[in-house]
C-alpha positions in Angstrom: -73.5 23.8 -31.6 -70.4 24.4 -29.5 -68.8 22.8 -26.5 -67.8 25.1 -23.6 -64.4 24.9 -21.9 -64.9 27.5 -19.2 -61.8 29.1 -17.7 -59.6 26.2 -18.8 -60.2 26.7 -22.5 -57.5 27.6 -25.1 -56.4 31.1 -25.8 -58.0 32.1 -29.1 -56.7 35.7 -29.2 -54.3 35.2 -32.0 -56.9 33.3 -34.1 -59.5 36.1 -33.6 -56.9 38.7 -34.6 -56.0 36.7 -37.8 -52.4 36.3 -36.9 -52.3 32.5 -37.0 -51.7 30.2 -34.0 -48.0 29.2 -34.4 -46.8 25.7 -33.7 -49.0 23.0 -32.2 -48.1 20.0 -30.2 -47.8 16.6 -31.9 -50.2 13.9 -30.7 -49.0 10.5 -31.9 -51.8 8.7 -30.0 -54.3 10.2 -32.5 -52.3 11.0 -35.6 -49.3 8.6 -35.3 -48.3 6.4 -38.2 -49.1 3.3 -36.3 -52.7 4.4 -35.6 -53.2 5.3 -39.3 -51.7 2.0 -40.5 -54.0 0.0 -38.2 -57.1 1.8 -39.4 -56.2 1.7 -43.1 -55.1 -2.0 -42.9 -58.3 -3.2 -41.2 -60.5 -1.4 -43.7 -58.5 -2.7 -46.6 -58.6 -6.3 -45.4 -62.4 -6.1 -44.7 -63.1 -4.7 -48.2 -60.9 -7.3 -49.9 -62.6 -10.2 -48.2 -66.0 -8.7 -49.1 -65.0 -8.2 -52.7 -63.6 -11.8 -53.0 -66.7 -13.3 -51.3 -68.9 -11.4 -53.7 -66.8 -12.4 -56.8 -66.9 -16.1 -56.0 -70.6 -16.1 -55.0 -69.9 -17.1 -51.4 -72.4 -14.8 -49.7 -76.0 -15.7 -48.8 -79.3 -13.9 -48.9 -79.0 -11.7 -52.0 -80.6 -13.8 -54.7 -83.9 -11.8 -54.4 -82.2 -8.5 -55.5 -82.3 -7.9 -59.3 -78.9 -6.2 -59.4 -77.2 -8.9 -57.2 -78.9 -11.7 -59.1 -77.7 -10.4 -62.4 -74.1 -9.9 -61.0 -74.0 -13.4 -59.5 -75.2 -14.9 -62.7 -72.6 -13.1 -64.8 -69.8 -13.9 -62.3 -70.9 -17.5 -62.0 -70.6 -18.0 -65.8 -66.9 -17.3 -65.6 -65.1 -20.6 -65.4 -62.2 -19.3 -63.3 -64.6 -18.1 -60.6 -66.6 -21.3 -60.3 -66.1 -23.3 -57.1 -67.9 -26.2 -55.5 -70.7 -25.8 -52.9 -68.4 -27.5 -50.4 -65.7 -24.9 -51.0 -68.2 -22.1 -50.8 -69.4 -23.4 -47.4 -65.9 -23.6 -46.1 -64.8 -20.1 -47.3 -68.1 -18.6 -46.2 -67.4 -19.7 -42.6 -63.9 -18.4 -42.7 -64.8 -15.1 -44.2 -67.7 -14.6 -41.8 -65.3 -15.2 -38.8 -62.6 -12.8 -40.0 -65.0 -10.1 -41.0 -66.8 -10.4 -37.7 -63.5 -9.8 -35.8 -62.4 -7.0 -38.1 -65.7 -5.2 -37.9 -65.6 -5.4 -34.1 -62.1 -3.9 -34.2 -63.2 -1.1 -36.6 -66.4 -0.3 -34.7 -64.8 -0.1 -31.3 -61.8 1.8 -32.4 -64.0 4.2 -34.5 -66.1 4.9 -31.5 -63.0 5.3 -29.3 -61.2 7.7 -31.6 -64.4 9.9 -31.8 -64.8 9.9 -28.1 -61.1 10.8 -27.7 -61.5 13.7 -30.2 -64.7 15.0 -28.6 -63.4 14.6 -25.1 -60.2 16.5 -25.8 -62.1 19.3 -27.5 -60.5 22.0 -25.3 -56.9 20.9 -26.0 -57.0 19.3 -29.5 -55.9 21.2 -32.6 -58.0 21.5 -35.7 -55.4 19.4 -37.5 -55.8 16.5 -35.1 -59.6 16.9 -35.0 -59.6 16.6 -38.8 -57.6 13.3 -38.5 -60.1 12.1 -35.9 -62.9 12.6 -38.5 -60.9 11.0 -41.3 -60.0 7.9 -39.2 -63.7 7.6 -38.1 -64.7 7.9 -41.7 -62.3 4.9 -42.4 -64.0 2.9 -39.7 -67.3 3.4 -41.5 -66.2 0.6 -43.8 -67.3 -1.7 -41.0 -70.7 -1.3 -42.6 -69.5 -3.8 -45.2 -69.6 -6.4 -42.5 -73.3 -5.9 -42.0 -73.8 -6.8 -45.7 -71.5 -9.8 -45.6 -72.9 -11.0 -42.3 -76.5 -10.5 -43.2 -77.7 -14.1 -42.7 -75.2 -14.7 -39.8 -76.6 -11.8 -37.8 -80.2 -12.6 -38.6 -79.6 -16.0 -37.0 -78.1 -14.2 -33.9 -80.6 -11.4 -33.0 -78.9 -10.5 -29.7 -75.5 -10.0 -31.3 -77.2 -8.1 -34.2 -79.1 -5.7 -31.9 -76.0 -4.8 -29.8 -74.0 -4.3 -33.0 -76.6 -2.0 -34.4 -76.6 0.0 -31.2 -72.9 0.6 -31.6 -73.4 1.5 -35.3 -76.1 4.1 -34.5 -73.9 5.5 -31.7 -71.0 5.9 -34.1 -73.3 7.5 -36.7 -74.5 10.1 -34.2 -70.9 11.0 -33.2 -69.8 11.2 -36.8 -72.6 13.7 -37.6 -71.7 15.7 -34.5 -68.0 15.8 -35.4 -68.8 16.9 -39.0 -71.0 19.7 -37.7 -68.3 20.9 -35.3 -65.7 20.9 -38.1 -68.0 22.9 -40.5 -66.3 26.3 -40.0 -65.5 28.0 -43.3 -62.1 28.9 -41.9 -61.2 25.3 -40.9 -58.7 24.4 -43.6 -56.8 27.7 -43.3 -56.3 27.4 -39.5 -55.5 23.7 -38.8 -52.7 24.7 -36.4 -55.2 26.6 -34.2 -57.1 25.0 -31.3 -60.2 23.2 -32.6 -62.3 24.9 -29.8 -61.6 28.3 -31.3 -63.2 27.1 -34.6 -66.0 25.3 -32.7 -67.1 28.6 -31.2 -67.5 30.5 -34.4 -71.0 31.7 -35.0 -70.9 31.1 -38.8 -70.8 27.7 -40.3 -70.7 26.4 -43.9 -73.0 23.5 -43.5 -73.7 23.4 -47.2 -70.4 21.7 -47.7 -71.3 19.0 -45.1 -74.8 18.2 -46.4 -73.6 15.6 -48.9 -71.7 13.9 -46.1 -74.8 14.0 -43.9 -76.9 12.4 -46.7 -74.2 9.8 -47.4 -73.9 8.8 -43.7 -77.6 8.6 -43.0 -78.4 6.7 -46.2 -75.5 4.3 -45.9 -76.0 3.5 -42.2 -79.8 3.1 -42.5 -79.7 0.8 -45.5 -76.9 -1.3 -43.9 -78.9 -1.7 -40.7 -82.0 -2.5 -42.7 -80.3 -5.5 -44.4 -79.6 -7.4 -41.1 -83.3 -7.5 -40.1 -86.1 -9.7 -41.4 -88.0 -7.3 -43.6 -90.3 -9.8 -45.3 -93.4 -8.0 -43.9 -92.4 -4.7 -45.4 -91.2 -6.4 -48.7 -94.7 -7.5 -49.4 -96.0 -3.9 -49.4 -92.9 -2.0 -50.7 -91.7 -4.5 -53.3 -94.1 -7.3 -54.2 -97.1 -5.1 -54.4 -95.5 -2.5 -56.8 -94.2 -5.4 -59.0 -97.7 -6.9 -59.2 -99.2 -3.5 -60.0 -96.7 -3.0 -62.8 -97.4 -6.4 -64.3 -101.2 -5.6 -64.1 -100.7 -2.3 -66.0 -98.6 -3.9 -68.7 -101.1 -6.7 -69.2 -103.8 -4.1 -69.8 -101.9 -2.7 -72.8 -102.0 -4.3 -76.3 -98.7 -5.6 -77.5 -97.7 -4.8 -81.1 -94.5 -5.3 -83.1 -92.0 -8.1 -82.9 -90.8 -7.5 -79.3 -94.1 -7.8 -77.3 -92.2 -8.3 -74.1 -90.7 -4.8 -74.1 -92.7 -2.0 -72.5 -91.8 0.3 -75.3 -93.5 -2.0 -77.8 -97.0 -1.6 -76.2 -99.6 0.8 -77.7 -103.1 1.5 -76.6 -105.7 2.4 -79.1 -106.8 6.0 -78.5 -110.5 6.5 -79.3 -111.2 9.7 -77.5 -109.7 12.4 -75.3 -110.6 10.4 -72.3 -108.8 7.3 -73.7 -105.7 9.5 -74.3 -105.7 10.7 -70.7 -106.0 7.2 -69.4 -103.2 6.1 -71.6 -101.0 8.9 -70.4 -101.6 8.2 -66.8 -101.0 4.5 -67.4 -97.5 5.0 -68.8 -96.7 7.6 -66.2 -97.6 5.0 -63.6 -95.3 2.5 -65.3 -92.4 4.9 -65.3 -92.9 5.9 -61.7 -93.2 2.3 -60.5 -90.1 1.3 -62.6 -88.1 4.2 -61.1 -89.2 3.3 -57.6 -88.2 -0.4 -58.1 -84.9 0.6 -59.5 -84.1 2.8 -56.5 -85.2 0.0 -54.1 -82.9 -2.5 -56.0 -80.0 -0.1 -55.7 -80.5 0.6 -52.0 -80.8 -3.1 -51.2 -78.0 -4.3 -53.5 -74.9 -5.9 -52.0 -73.0 -5.2 -55.2 -73.8 -1.5 -55.1 -73.0 -1.3 -51.4 -69.6 -3.0 -51.9 -68.5 -0.6 -54.6 -69.9 2.3 -52.5 -67.7 1.2 -49.6 -64.7 1.0 -51.9 -65.4 4.6 -52.9 -65.9 5.5 -49.2 -62.4 4.0 -48.5 -60.8 5.9 -51.3 -62.3 9.2 -50.0 -61.1 8.5 -46.5 -57.6 7.6 -47.7 -57.4 10.8 -49.7 -58.5 12.8 -46.8 -55.9 11.3 -44.5 -53.1 11.8 -47.0 -54.1 15.5 -47.6 -54.5 16.2 -43.9 -51.1 14.7 -42.9 -49.3 16.9 -45.5 -48.9 19.7 -43.0 -45.3 20.9 -42.8 -43.2 19.6 -39.9 -42.1 23.1 -39.1 -45.7 23.9 -37.9 -45.6 21.0 -35.4 -43.8 20.7 -32.1 -42.7 17.0 -32.0 -42.7 14.0 -34.4 -45.8 11.9 -34.9 -44.0 9.3 -36.9 -42.1 7.9 -33.9 -43.6 4.8 -32.6 -45.1 5.0 -29.1 -47.2 2.9 -26.9 -50.4 4.5 -28.2 -49.5 3.6 -31.7 -48.2 0.0 -31.1 -51.4 -1.1 -29.3 -53.7 -0.7 -32.4 -51.3 -2.6 -34.6 -50.9 -5.4 -32.1 -54.6 -5.7 -31.6 -55.0 -5.9 -35.4 -52.3 -8.6 -35.5 -54.1 -10.5 -32.8 -57.1 -11.0 -35.1 -54.8 -12.8 -37.6 -53.2 -14.9 -34.8 -56.6 -15.9 -33.4 -57.4 -17.6 -36.7 
């Protein structure tokens, strides 16, 4: 998978000879401190609102999940976290409005930064392309908004559908960018033109497979939450639960804790009975494992902490990438320019609009 530049492409002679590529030009519109601050700040505010809304039990639509139900009950028992229903309604409306604006900002700027990186593939350095991927990774925290705005978006199907189109578009571009940056020599040649590394025939895709899985899984489960899945829940959740209860009722309870699956025993009268018993408990284990995975994938609590980990990985990636020595760069990316001021002002406009 390589983009072609034709006769206007970069000179990759030094890279192919293994002599390095010398200095590369600074690009403050992509890697400037203002751009980085805007991306990091919007992601941090979004996650903070989601965390507080979850902690105070403000969010709607997650009582049917076993993990979320347990978490809300535990948090609700803490006196300091108890607020009235009127307060919950007020702060729910406020948090939904702020998160909606922030997620729009993150989604649009995430798509924009990816388009800019892919569009400039003939002139951008590997260093700047790495920052494009890192910043887009940060923007993926906008998926938190899909969890927070679950009921809000279900009530507005047109807004939900267009937002999901943008989410899918960003996921496709993220996967493409990760594949392009999968050269095994990438980190050792960040000063070289990215196109030189794009055109390498060898790729170390094994290092990017975990990221592929994380992106596909996180995006698909986030999109799934904002649609009415009651028809599927009947088959994928309610039926397995009923089947599990039926199997357990067929067993004979013994001991003091009859409610525990481990306390059940079935009288074995023959080899056939033993086989039936074995299959019975194997079925119980399989169904329990399936329901546990389904609860994890559908849990707001798990998703929120997953996004916090996602944020931490993105922040670490940006900090590591921007450690490149200044002597290898022609220019200063820390000087404020028009391209850096605009993202900061747009982010500030969200606060002023409130």
